[in-house]
KEKE-3310 file (N, C-alpha, C; in steps of 0.2 Angstrom, whole numbers, plus 5000, padded with zeros to 4 digits):
npx = (4785:4783:4795:4805:4816:4813:4819:4818:4809:4799:4785:4775:4780:4790:4782:4776:4786:4791:4782:4775:4761:4758:4767:4765:4771:4785:4792:4800:4810:4816:4821:4830:4839:4843:4850:4860:4867:4871:4881:4890:4895:4900:4910:4918:4922:4930:4940:4947:4951:4964:4973:4969:4971:4985:4998:5003:4994:4983:4968:4961:4951:4952:4952:4962:4959:4946:4951:4958:4948:4939:4947:4948:4935:4933:4942:4936:4924:4930:4935:4923:4918:4926:4922:4912:4908:4914:4903:4902:4910:4918:4924:4917:4906:4909:4913:4912:4900:4907:4903:4892:4898:4906:4897:4892)
npy = (5075:5091:5094:5093:5082:5067:5056:5040:5026:5017:5010:5006:5005:4995:4984:4983:4979:4968:4960:4944:4942:4953:4952:4940:4929:4931:4940:4937:4930:4940:4948:4940:4939:4952:4954:4945:4951:4962:4956:4952:4964:4969:4960:4963:4976:4974:4966:4975:4985:4985:4989:5003:5008:5010:5022:5028:5028:5038:5048:5055:5069:5080:5091:5096:5097:5091:5078:5074:5074:5064:5053:5051:5049:5037:5028:5028:5021:5009:5006:5004:4993:4983:4981:4972:4955:4943:4935:4928:4919:4918:4907:4896:4896:4891:4878:4860:4853:4852:4855:4863:4873:4878:4884:4894)
npz = (5068:5059:5048:5057:5062:5072:5084:5090:5098:5087:5087:5079:5066:5068:5070:5058:5050:5056:5064:5065:5061:5053:5043:5037:5043:5040:5047:5059:5053:5045:5055:5061:5050:5050:5062:5060:5049:5056:5065:5055:5050:5062:5064:5053:5055:5067:5061:5052:5060:5066:5055:5053:5065:5066:5067:5056:5046:5038:5035:5022:5018:5012:5020:5033:5047:5047:5043:5054:5064:5058:5059:5072:5076:5069:5075:5088:5085:5082:5095:5102:5096:5101:5113:5112:5114:5103:5093:5082:5070:5056:5050:5054:5046:5034:5036:5037:5026:5010:4997:5000:5007:4997:4988:4996)
capx = (4784:4784:4801:4810:4817:4812:4822:4815:4806:4793:4782:4770:4785:4793:4777:4775:4792:4794:4777:4773:4755:4758:4772:4763:4776:4791:4795:4805:4816:4819:4824:4836:4844:4846:4855:4866:4870:4875:4886:4895:4898:4904:4916:4922:4925:4935:4946:4950:4953:4972:4975:4967:4974:4992:4999:5005:4988:4979:4962:4961:4945:4953:4952:4966:4955:4942:4955:4960:4942:4937:4951:4946:4928:4933:4945:4931:4920:4933:4935:4916:4917:4930:4918:4907:4911:4913:4898:4902:4916:4916:4926:4912:4901:4912:4915:4907:4899:4912:4899:4888:4903:4908:4891:4892)
capy = (5083:5094:5097:5092:5075:5065:5050:5036:5020:5018:5003:5005:5003:4989:4979:4983:4976:4962:4956:4938:4943:4958:4950:4934:4925:4933:4945:4934:4928:4946:4950:4936:4941:4959:4953:4941:4956:4966:4952:4952:4971:4970:4956:4966:4982:4972:4964:4981:4990:4986:4993:5010:5010:5012:5030:5030:5028:5045:5049:5062:5072:5087:5096:5093:5097:5085:5072:5072:5072:5058:5047:5050:5046:5030:5025:5028:5016:5003:5005:5002:4986:4979:4980:4967:4949:4940:4929:4926:4916:4917:4901:4891:4896:4887:4871:4855:4851:4855:4857:4869:4879:4882:4888:4901)
capz = (5068:5053:5046:5062:5063:5079:5084:5095:5096:5082:5088:5073:5060:5070:5069:5051:5047:5059:5067:5061:5058:5048:5038:5035:5046:5038:5052:5063:5048:5044:5061:5062:5045:5052:5067:5056:5045:5061:5067:5050:5050:5068:5063:5048:5058:5071:5057:5049:5065:5067:5050:5054:5072:5065:5067:5049:5042:5038:5031:5018:5016:5009:5025:5038:5053:5046:5043:5061:5067:5055:5061:5079:5076:5067:5081:5093:5083:5083:5102:5104:5093:5105:5120:5111:5113:5096:5093:5075:5067:5049:5048:5055:5040:5028:5038:5035:5019:5005:4992:5002:5008:4991:4986:5000)
cpx = (4786:4790:4806:4810:4816:4815:4819:4812:4800:4790:4778:4775:4788:4788:4776:4780:4793:4788:4775:4766:4755:4763:4771:4769:4783:4795:4801:4812:4820:4823:4831:4841:4847:4851:4861:4870:4874:4881:4892:4898:4902:4911:4921:4926:4931:4941:4950:4953:4961:4975:4975:4970:4981:4993:5001:4999:4984:4973:4963:4954:4946:4954:4956:4963:4950:4945:4956:4953:4939:4940:4949:4940:4929:4937:4940:4926:4923:4934:4928:4915:4921:4927:4913:4910:4909:4909:4898:4909:4915:4919:4921:4907:4903:4914:4910:4906:4903:4908:4895:4892:4905:4903:4891:4897)
cpy = (5085:5097:5096:5084:5073:5058:5046:5030:5021:5011:5001:5002:4997:4983:4978:4979:4969:4957:4950:4939:4948:4957:4943:4929:4926:4937:4942:4932:4935:4949:4946:4938:4948:4958:4949:4947:4961:4963:4952:4958:4972:4966:4960:4972:4979:4969:4970:4986:4991:4990:5001:5013:5012:5020:5032:5030:5034:5044:5055:5064:5078:5093:5093:5093:5091:5078:5069:5070:5066:5052:5046:5047:5038:5026:5024:5022:5009:5001:5002:4994:4981:4977:4974:4960:4946:4934:4926:4925:4914:4910:4895:4891:4892:4880:4866:4853:4855:4858:4864:4875:4882:4886:4895:4905)
cpz = (5061:5052:5052:5063:5071:5079:5090:5093:5092:5082:5081:5067:5062:5069:5062:5047:5050:5063:5062:5058:5052:5042:5035:5037:5044:5043:5056:5059:5047:5049:5062:5057:5047:5057:5064:5053:5050:5064:5062:5050:5056:5067:5058:5051:5063:5067:5054:5054:5066:5062:5051:5061:5071:5064:5060:5044:5043:5034:5028:5015:5012:5014:5031:5045:5053:5046:5050:5065:5065:5058:5069:5080:5074:5072:5087:5091:5084:5091:5104:5102:5098:5112:5119:5111:5106:5096:5086:5073:5060:5046:5049:5049:5035:5030:5037:5028:5014:5000:4994:5004:5002:4988:4990:4998)
residu = (THR:TRP:GLY:LYS:PRO:SER:TRP:GLY:PRO:ASN:ILE:LYS:GLU:PHE:LYS:ARG:ARG:PHE:ASP:PRO:VAL:GLU:THR:LYS:GLY:GLU:GLY:PRO:ARG:ARG:LEU:LYS:ASN:LEU:TYR:PHE:LEU:TYR:LEU:ILE:GLU:LEU:ARG:ALA:LEU:SER:LYS:VAL:ALA:PRO:TYR:PHE:GLU:ARG:SER:ILE:VAL:ASP:LEU:TYR:THR:GLY:ASN:LEU:GLU:GLU:ASP:ALA:ASP:THR:LYS:THR:LEU:LEU:LEU:SER:ILE:PHE:GLN:ASP:THR:LYS:SER:PHE:PRO:MET:HIS:PHE:ASP:GLU:LYS:SER:MET:PHE:ALA:GLY:ASP:LYS:LYS:GLY:ALA:LYS:SER:LEU)
# end
């Protein structure tokens, strides 16, 4: 729509980025990498959550009302991350071959 953002599934764009035919076989690898990045970010959020959940930690936006709203939203995101099972353990990435782990 002109000038109005519209959110929803975009099959044409999904195929352009991930369809094996349109991406010369790269699409599935791209999708796996995207999922892997999602897992890393989810893990990072779950690891930092205990710090921000402490009552003594405040956020400073320069506006007291926004500070409280921002922290509430951040805590809500952390609560959402807790509802997902952890499918990623970063320690397993660096296990095994010492030389390969060091290069990672």
